[in-house]
C-alpha positions as CSV (number, residue, x, y, z in Angstrom):
1,M,34.5,-61.8,-16.3
2,Q,34.3,-59.1,-19.0
3,E,31.7,-57.2,-17.0
4,F,33.9,-57.4,-13.9
5,A,36.8,-56.0,-15.8
6,Q,34.6,-53.2,-17.2
7,E,33.6,-52.2,-13.6
8,F,37.3,-51.8,-12.7
9,R,37.9,-49.7,-15.8
10,D,34.9,-47.5,-14.9
11,A,36.1,-47.2,-11.4
12,F,39.6,-46.0,-12.3
13,A,38.0,-43.7,-15.0
14,L,36.1,-42.0,-12.1
15,I,39.3,-41.5,-10.2
16,L,41.3,-40.2,-13.1
17,A,38.5,-37.9,-14.2
18,G,38.2,-36.4,-10.7
19,D,34.5,-37.2,-10.5
20,A,32.7,-34.5,-8.5
21,E,30.6,-36.9,-6.4
22,L,33.7,-39.1,-5.7
23,L,35.8,-36.1,-4.6
24,A,32.9,-34.7,-2.4
25,I,32.6,-38.1,-0.6
26,V,36.4,-38.4,-0.1
27,L,36.8,-34.8,1.2
28,L,33.9,-35.2,3.7
29,S,35.5,-38.5,4.9
30,L,38.9,-36.8,5.4
31,R,37.3,-33.8,7.1
32,V,35.3,-35.9,9.5
33,S,38.2,-38.2,10.4
34,L,40.8,-35.4,10.7
35,F,38.6,-33.4,13.1
36,A,37.9,-36.5,15.1
37,V,41.6,-37.3,15.4
38,F,42.4,-33.8,16.4
39,F,39.8,-33.8,19.2
40,A,40.7,-37.3,20.3
41,A,44.4,-36.2,20.5
42,V,43.4,-33.2,22.7
43,I,41.7,-35.6,25.1
44,G,43.8,-38.7,24.7
45,M,47.3,-37.4,24.9
46,P,47.0,-35.6,28.2
47,L,45.1,-38.6,29.6
48,G,47.7,-41.0,28.4
49,A,50.5,-38.8,29.9
50,A,48.7,-38.5,33.2
51,L,48.3,-42.3,33.4
52,A,52.0,-42.7,32.5
53,V,53.5,-40.3,35.1
54,G,50.8,-40.2,37.7
55,R,50.7,-42.2,40.9
56,F,47.2,-42.2,42.3
57,P,44.7,-44.7,43.6
58,G,42.8,-46.5,40.8
59,R,45.5,-45.8,38.2
60,G,45.9,-49.5,37.4
61,A,42.2,-49.9,36.9
62,L,42.1,-46.8,34.6
63,V,45.0,-48.2,32.5
64,V,43.1,-51.5,32.1
65,L,39.9,-49.6,31.2
66,V,41.6,-47.5,28.6
67,N,43.2,-50.6,27.1
68,A,39.9,-52.4,27.0
69,L,38.1,-49.4,25.4
70,M,40.5,-49.8,22.4
71,G,38.3,-52.7,21.3
72,L,35.0,-50.9,21.6
73,P,32.4,-52.3,19.1
74,P,31.7,-49.4,16.7
75,V,28.0,-50.2,16.5
76,V,27.7,-50.0,20.3
77,V,29.4,-46.6,20.2
78,G,27.1,-45.5,17.4
79,L,24.1,-46.6,19.4
80,L,25.2,-44.8,22.6
81,V,26.0,-41.6,20.7
82,Y,22.6,-41.9,18.9
83,L,20.8,-42.1,22.2
84,M,22.7,-39.1,23.6
85,L,21.9,-37.0,20.5
86,S,18.4,-38.2,19.8
87,R,15.4,-35.9,20.5
88,S,14.7,-37.6,23.8
89,G,18.4,-37.8,24.7
90,P,20.3,-35.3,27.0
91,L,21.9,-33.6,24.0
92,G,18.9,-33.7,21.7
93,V,18.3,-30.0,22.0
94,L,21.5,-29.4,20.0
95,Q,20.0,-31.2,17.0
96,L,23.3,-32.8,16.0
97,L,22.0,-36.2,14.9
98,Y,22.5,-37.0,11.2
99,T,25.1,-34.3,10.8
100,P,28.9,-34.6,10.3
101,T,29.3,-33.3,13.9
102,A,27.6,-36.4,15.2
103,M,29.9,-38.6,13.1
104,I,32.9,-36.7,14.5
105,I,31.7,-37.3,18.1
106,A,31.3,-41.1,17.4
107,Q,34.8,-41.3,15.9
108,V,36.2,-39.3,18.8
109,V,34.8,-41.9,21.2
110,L,36.4,-44.7,19.2
111,V,39.8,-43.1,18.6
112,T,40.4,-41.5,22.0
113,P,41.2,-44.8,23.8
114,I,43.7,-45.7,21.1
115,I,45.6,-42.5,21.3
116,A,45.5,-42.5,25.1
117,A,46.8,-46.0,25.4
118,L,49.6,-45.6,22.8
119,S,50.5,-42.2,24.4
120,R,50.7,-43.8,27.8
121,Q,53.1,-46.4,26.5
122,V,55.4,-43.8,24.9
123,I,55.4,-41.4,27.8
124,E,55.9,-44.3,30.4
125,M,59.0,-45.4,28.6
126,L,60.4,-41.9,28.3
127,D,59.6,-41.2,32.0
128,A,61.5,-44.3,33.1
129,E,64.5,-43.2,31.0
130,Y,64.6,-39.6,32.2
131,A,63.1,-39.9,35.7
132,E,66.3,-39.3,37.6
133,Q,67.4,-36.4,35.4
134,M,64.0,-34.7,35.7
135,R,63.9,-35.2,39.5
136,S,67.4,-33.7,39.8
137,L,66.1,-30.6,38.2
138,G,63.4,-30.4,40.8
139,L,60.5,-31.1,38.4
140,S,57.4,-32.7,39.7
141,R,56.0,-35.7,37.8
142,F,53.3,-33.7,36.1
143,A,55.7,-30.9,35.3
144,T,57.7,-33.3,33.1
145,V,54.8,-34.1,30.9
146,P,55.3,-31.3,28.3
147,V,59.0,-32.2,28.0
148,L,58.2,-35.9,27.6
149,L,55.5,-35.1,25.0
150,W,57.9,-33.1,23.0
151,D,60.7,-35.7,23.2
152,G,58.2,-38.5,22.1
153,R,56.6,-36.4,19.3
154,I,57.6,-38.9,16.6
155,A,56.3,-41.9,18.4
156,L,53.1,-39.9,19.3
157,L,52.6,-39.1,15.6
158,T,52.4,-42.9,15.1
159,A,49.6,-43.0,17.6
160,L,47.8,-40.2,15.7
161,L,48.2,-42.1,12.5
162,A,46.9,-45.3,14.1
163,G,43.8,-43.3,15.3
164,F,43.3,-41.8,11.9
165,G,43.4,-45.3,10.3
166,R,40.7,-46.4,12.7
167,A,38.6,-43.4,12.0
168,I,38.8,-43.3,8.2
169,A,37.8,-47.0,7.9
170,E,34.9,-46.7,10.4
171,V,31.4,-47.6,9.1
172,G,29.2,-49.0,11.9
173,A,29.1,-46.0,14.2
174,V,29.0,-43.3,11.5
175,I,26.1,-44.9,9.6
176,I,24.0,-45.0,12.8
177,V,24.6,-41.4,13.8
178,G,25.1,-39.9,10.4
179,G,22.3,-41.7,8.5
180,N,24.3,-41.9,5.3
181,I,22.5,-38.9,3.8
182,N,23.5,-38.0,0.3
183,H,25.7,-34.9,0.1
184,V,25.4,-34.4,3.9
185,T,26.8,-37.4,5.8
186,R,27.8,-39.9,3.1
187,V,31.4,-40.9,3.6
188,M,33.6,-43.5,1.8
189,T,32.8,-46.5,3.9
190,T,29.0,-46.0,4.1
191,T,28.9,-45.2,0.3
192,I,30.8,-48.4,-0.5
193,A,28.2,-50.4,1.5
194,L,25.3,-48.6,-0.1
195,E,26.5,-48.6,-3.7
196,T,27.5,-52.3,-3.5
197,S,24.0,-53.2,-2.4
198,K,22.6,-51.1,-5.3
199,G,24.9,-52.8,-7.8
200,N,26.8,-49.6,-8.6
201,L,30.2,-51.3,-8.4
202,A,32.1,-48.7,-10.3
203,L,31.7,-46.0,-7.6
204,A,32.1,-48.5,-4.8
205,L,35.4,-49.8,-6.4
206,A,36.7,-46.3,-6.9
207,L,36.1,-45.4,-3.3
208,G,37.5,-48.7,-2.2
209,A,40.7,-48.0,-4.2
210,V,41.0,-44.5,-2.6
211,L,40.4,-46.0,0.9
212,I,43.1,-48.6,0.3
213,A,45.5,-46.0,-0.9
214,I,44.9,-43.9,2.2
215,A,45.3,-47.0,4.4
216,V,48.6,-47.9,2.7
217,T,49.9,-44.4,3.0
218,V,49.0,-44.3,6.7
219,N,50.7,-47.6,7.3
220,A,53.8,-46.5,5.4
221,L,54.0,-43.3,7.4
222,V,53.7,-45.3,10.7
223,S,56.5,-47.7,9.5
224,L,58.7,-44.7,8.5
225,L,58.2,-42.9,11.8
226,G,58.8,-46.1,13.7
227,Q,62.1,-46.5,11.9
228,R,63.1,-42.9,12.6
229,A,62.3,-43.4,16.3
230,E,64.5,-46.5,16.3
231,V,67.4,-44.6,14.7
232,R,67.1,-41.8,17.2
233,E,67.0,-44.3,20.1
234,A,70.1,-46.0,18.7
235,M,72.0,-42.7,18.3
236,R,71.0,-41.7,21.8
237,N,72.3,-45.0,23.3
238,A,75.5,-44.9,21.2
């Protein structure tokens, strides 16, 4: 019990001291996940909006597919990205395997369906609310997308935060395509797994505490934005 308590003290000492290795791992994790969410948003939001306002053959099947892809197994995504980026794969010439870029690609594949599905729900509700007003202005369905995206920006931020929460906690895909290389592709989740297996619990606990703090912050922001959206909706309907 005493040794266990000592590990916790050592872990918080690393955090309070701003340990260089700890900070490097945390910053790499944030950089990879933020870039992944950015690119996933660039792809997912327009896709979600198109599914929300579009009326075309196969739309229902695409909606089902996007919703299903939200539950993609990370290790399967990691395997597919690995095959694409390996030397014998179609993108092997780019030599991206075992780099932060490969990890970003894997996270983009995982996060894009989440952002697309949540964006579709938000835009679909707003489209139903403003449909008659938009049509009276002579706007086509797809011309209303920028307006709806702006009006739903708070709810869409919630979708981005949900995607970031998925990305920052990912381990299966990033360890396959990143290789968990020290000072190159070692992020928080993969380091926790490695250091725990090595018995270096202080660093693992320190990174775990940081990861939990990030998760709590993200969830708090999602809750706050959700409350703000509800207040705005109530004021609009008043």
